[in-house]
N, C-alpha and C positions, 0 to 999 in steps of 0.2 A: 216440358215445360222452360225448364232452364236453357235450354240448347237455342228455341224460339226468340226467348228474350236478348242472349248475346248476338244473334244476328241480326238483329231488330240495331242493337247497340253499334255492331262493327258496320252494317250497310248506311245509320245516320251518321256515325262518326266519319268516317268515308266522305261522305258527302260533308260535313262539317267541315272538316278540313281542308279539301280541294277549295270550299267556296273562300273560307279563310286566307288560303294560300293566293287564291287572285285577287280578294282584296290586298293583298297586300301589294301587289305588286301592278295596281291599279285597272287592271282590266274588268275588273266586274264592281258595280258601286251596290254597297249594300248600308244599309239601316242600322248595323252593329258595327262596335268595332272588331278590325278582322283581325286581329292580337287578341281577343276573347275567342272568337270563332275560333279562329287555329288553335289556340292552347285546350279549348275545350273539345272538341273532332276530335284530337291527339288523345286526350283522356278516355273519349267514350271506344272511339275505336283500339286500343290497346286492352281496357278493360274487357271489352268482346269479343276478342282475339282470343285473352286470357280463360276468357270463361269458356270459351270454345275447348283449349288446348285441355282445361285441367278439371273441370266439372263433370261429374257424371248427373246424366241426364234424372228426373223423379221416376220414369217408367225405369229405369234399369235398376236401379234402387229398389223400388218392391221387388222386381223378380228374385232379384237377391235375398230379399228378405223370407218371400215364400219357400223359396227350395231351402 
C-alpha cells in the first residue's frame, strides 16, 4: 500500500514539476502560479522517491512478523 502511494506521489510530483517549469518559461498558460506548482511538484517528487527507497511495504512487514 505504501509503495502505491509513493508511486502516485512520484508521478504526480513529476507532472506538477514539469507543468510548473513550463509555466515559468511562458510556454504553458496555467490558472495557478507556476512558482507554487514547481515548488509543490518538487516536494512531492522528492517525498515519493524517498518513500520508494526507504519504506518497507505493509505486506513485507506482515510476512516478517509471521516468521
